[in-house]
N, C-alpha and C positions, 0 to 999 in steps of 0.2 A: 483604536484606544478603547478600553473598556465602556460599556454602556452607563451612564449618567457622570463619571469622571471628569471634570474639568483636568485640562490641563495640568499638570501638577511639577512643570518645569520651569517656576514663574519666578526662578532667580532669588529667593530666599536668602537669607544669610546662611541658615541651616544648610544649607543643601551645596553652598558652594565648597570646591577642592580647598584644605587651609594648606598655609605655607608651613614649611619645614618643623618650623620653631614652636606653632601651634600645634602641631599634631604631636612633637615632642611633648608638650606639654600635660594634654591632652593623654598619651600614651602612659606617663607619669601616675597622671591622678586617676585612671584606670587600674595600672596594677596595684598601687597603694591603697587604694580606696577613697582615700582623702588626704592632700596635701595641702601647705600653708605654701603663701610665697616664697618665705625663706629656704623653706626646705627644698620648694622645686628649685631655686635660685642654686641650692650647694648641690642636686642631683645633678643637674641639667646643664651646670658649668657656664649657663645665661646670668648676665646682669642681675640684679636684684631691679631694677629701672624697668629693663626688658621685661622679664618675667610680670613685672605688677601692670603692663601696658598690655600683653599678652590675656592677661586673664581679667582686666577690665573687657576687654573685645570679647571672651568667650564668654563672660557672664552677660554681657550685654545683648549677646546674640541667642541667649539662652540656653547654652552648652553646659555650665557650670554653674553649682549652686552654692553658697554659703554655709558654712555650719558654724554652731556655738563657739565663739573666741574662748581660747585656752589660753589661760593666765599664768604667765612666770610667777620668776622671783622679781625679775625688773624688767623695766621698759613697756611697752605698747602688748598688748594681747595678742596672740597670731590669732588668724582665722582661717581654720581648715576647709578648703572647697573641692567638691566632688560633683561625678559628673549628674547631669540633671538627666533623670532616665524619660522623662518626655522630651527632650532636647531635639533628638531623632530616633525615626524610627526605620525600620526594615525587614527585608522582606524576605524568607530563604525558602526554597522551594527543592526539596530530595526527590530524586527520580532514582527508585530503587530496582532491580529485577522483577519486584513482589508487589511493591507498595509507592504510593506517593506523599509527601505530606509538605502542606503550606503550613508556614508559621508567621505573623508578625509579633514581631521584638522590638523592646525601647531599648534606649543608648547604651543601658548595663546586661542585657541579653535577659529581661525579662520576657516571658511570654505573653502578651495581649488577646492572641486569638490563634486558633488553630483548624486545618480541615484536613483530612484524610482521607485516602482512598485504596482499596487493595484491589489487585488483578494478577490475570495468571500470566501475564508478559506486559512488559511496557510497548503501547504503540503511541507515533509522534501525533498524530490527531486528538486522540482519546486524550492524552497529556496537556494538548493545548485547550481543549474543551473544560476539561477538570481545573484548570489555572485560570480560563475567564470566569467560570462559576466559583471559586474559590476565592480568588483576589475581590471581586465582590463584596462576597461575605465577609471577609478580614476588614475591608475597606469603612463599610456601614459603621463599623465601631470607631471610625474616626472624625474629629470636628474636620472642619474646612482648614483651618490653622494646621492642625495636627497632618493634616493630607499632604500640607506643604512641606513638611519638614520627614517627609520618606524620602530618604538616603539613593534607595535603588531597588533591586532584585537581584539575590545570589541563588544559582541554581546549581547544586551540588547535585552530582551525576556521574556513573560510569563512565569514560570514555570507550570509544570503539563497540557500542552497545550491540552493532550487529555481530561483532566475534562471539557473543557467546550463545547465540539461538541454541544449540545444541545441549549445554551444559544445562538452559535452563528449560530446555523441552517447548521452544515456541519456534513457530512455523519462520523458516528462514525468509521468505518473500516479503513477509511483515515485517522482521528486524531489520531488513536490509535496507527499510524506509528512512533508518537514521545515519545512514550514510551518503544521504543527499539531502535532508532536512535543516536548513539552518534556526533550530528550536530558538538559537539567542536571537537571534532578527527577528523571528516568527512575535514573541514575547514582546518584543522592545517594541514592538508597531501596533502590537495590541495595547498596552499598557501607557505608552509615552514616557516610560522609565529609563534610566540607564539598567542595562541587565548583564551580569557577570555571570561566567561558566568555570567550573573548577570541578575537577576530580571529587569522587565522594569521599575517598577516604582522606584526600590531602585536607578535603573541608573539616571534618571531622577533626584533623588533628588543629586545624585553626581556632577550631570552637575550643578544644582544651588548653590552648595556648591563651587566648583571649577569657574565656570564662570557669576553666578550669584548674588545673596543676600549674599552667604558666607564670600563676602568682607567687608561684614559692620555687618553679626550677627553671632555670635559664637553659639547659639543657636536657632533653630526655626523646628517647626513642618510643615511636606511637604506634599501638597495632590494633586495628578495627577488625573486631571480628563479626562480617555483616556475611549477605548471602555468599559473600565470595571475600577474603582477607585480604585487608591493604593497611596502608599507615601512611606515616611521615615522619620526618627527622627535624626537630627544634634545636638549634644553636642560637647560644646568646640571644634568647628570648623573639628569634624569629623561626619562622618555618623556613628551612634550606630545600633550596631547589633542587642544586644539581647544574649541571652541562644544560640536558635538554629538558630540563621541568620535573623530571620522574622519577627523582630521589623518594624513596620509600613506598617501591611499587613490591614488596615484601611476597605478596604472591608468588612472584617469580623466582623468590629465593630456593636454590636448591638444596632439595633434601636427599638422603639416603636411606631406603625401605631395608627390609629383610631381602637376604640375597645380593645384599649390593647394588640394588635396581635404581637409579637415580629418578627423583620425580620434582617437584613442586610444592612449596610450601600450601600455597592454596586449595590444593588436594588431599590436606590433611587437618587444615586449621579454619575451615569456614562452614556455615550454618548450612549450605550444599551437602556437604557429607552428613549432616546429621540428616539431613532428608532423605539422601539417600539409604543410609540406616533404616530409619523407620518405615520407609518405604518396604524395602524387603521384609519389615516386619508387620506390613500391612495396619499402619499406624501412619493418619493423614495429619501433617504438620499446623494446615492454616488455621486449627483453632487456636493455636500459640502465637498466631500473626496476629489475630484479632484479640485475646485476652491472655495478655503475659505471664498470668499468674497457673495458667492450664501448663506451663513448663513443667511441672513438678510430678504430673501425671505421668512423663516419660519414662521414669523409672531408670533399670539398668541401661538401657539405649542411652538416655544421655548421660549417667558416670561414666560408661566405654568412651564416650563422646568426649568428654570432658578429660579424661586420663590421657586419650590421645593428643588431642590437641595442645596438652599441659605439655608434654614431651617434647612435641614440636617446636612450640613455640621457646622453650626452655632453650635450645639448640640456637633456635634463631635471635634468642636475645644474645647469649653468650657469645655469639658469634658478632653481634653488632657492638658490642661494648668492647671485642678486642679489636675494632677499627676505630673507632670515637670512644674516648673516656665518658658517656654518657653519668649523667646523675643518677638517672631512672630508667626504667621501662614501666610504661604507662598502658592499660589494657583496657579496652572498655568493647563494647558492640552491641548488637540487636537483640539483649535479651535482658532480663528482670535484675535488679541492683544484686540480690542472692545469688543468682546464676554466676555474674560476676566475679563476687567472693569468692565462689569455690572454685571458680576458675583461675584467677590469682593466688589463691591458696595451693592449689594443684602445680601452679607453674612454680611458686617457691620453693614446694617439695623437689621437682625435678631438677631446677637449678643446683640445689645444693648435691644433688648426685655427680652433677661435672665436672670435670676439673676445670678449675679457675685459675692456676696459676700463673701468673703474668698478668693479670688484670684484677682491678677490683670488683669484689664481689656482686655483680648485679643488687640493686637492689628494683623489686617488681612492687609497683603499687595501680590501687584501682584508678580507672578516669573517673570525673566526676562530673561528667555531663550527659553518659546514659546513651541510650538507644536514639535520640533526638540528636545526635551531636552530628550528622549531617544535614538536618534540616537548618542547626542554628549555626553551624560552618558555614553553610550557603548564607545566613542572612547576616555572617561577619562581613563576606568578600564586600559590599557595599560600605562599610563601616571603615574598613581599611583604605579602599579608595579614597575615601575622600575626608576621612580624620584622624585616624591614627598612621605611626611609620609606616611606610613604603615595605611589606612582606611581598619581594617580588615574586616569590613561588605561587603566591595566592592570583597573581595575574598572569602567569605565562600565557602565551595566547590570545589573551583579550584584546578587544578593539575598543 
């Protein structure tokens, strides 16, 4: 347990797992911002009486807040209800190949506190130390009552990190520690909080669903361009996992390069490929990780990288839309918003060059969450577990 932190599993109403109808109501309110009882009854199919009982309970537990009455032409005014930001708190931990981020968020995804660390490569013992120190800093901002409202910790990290030692230039003997290290159990024992673990790109997709484009799109294909590209699939307002929980593993999508040589999307649409190009030109990318505005100093190398990933992502998007009739493709990544805008603009241009007969022309949109999507996606895992409609993809393999 963290030094100085009391047992946080004291059974507060805000921490218990809500039943299905309560989750349904909370999910509708989250998606629409605020809703009256009559609107929720109409959208959910629940009876007005059932909705009234549920919303009184949620309000009593501090999960919902009343808005200003809305007066119509006849009858009693309706009272919209919205999520109470301080009703629940959650922690997200993003473990990347170059950095780690800890973030404390409230019930509507607003960041309350955050700490970060950069490194050459991730080592389990170092990440446990960072987590202990960082969590203490996050929790010192909360009152005793707010500490009881922490839903848990969600860890967003690449699976099988030990397999990436060569690509990220890390010592294999140190990276292999991940294969036998139960990070989830170590963190749970240290904090006495529920801990959930999910693939980083899938977590980022979950963040976009809850806090980004999910409010306007029911179905989309999602690409997150990090050190290595990954993504997710959203169908009917839910992240779709597939048979083994591996849907959206776009890094493995095959592509063809010059001379007809088969390769994978991960080798052409990842920040790792930019790092390699910069290294060949004697440029160190590390300042860009620390100071995002420094991306603009990369000049022609950055422009060529954007052109290359736009071409390959255009193929991937059209191929995805040929399988599922997505409303849109959403693009996000670990770079500044204006770089994302340039990437999306370049992808749109490349898509327009492709033969899309037989499918609807793909709509390509910017993600709304940004470089913090993986940490925020991690923080969403406890919220899904306890308060929102069960998105099974987010809990594959989680005890």
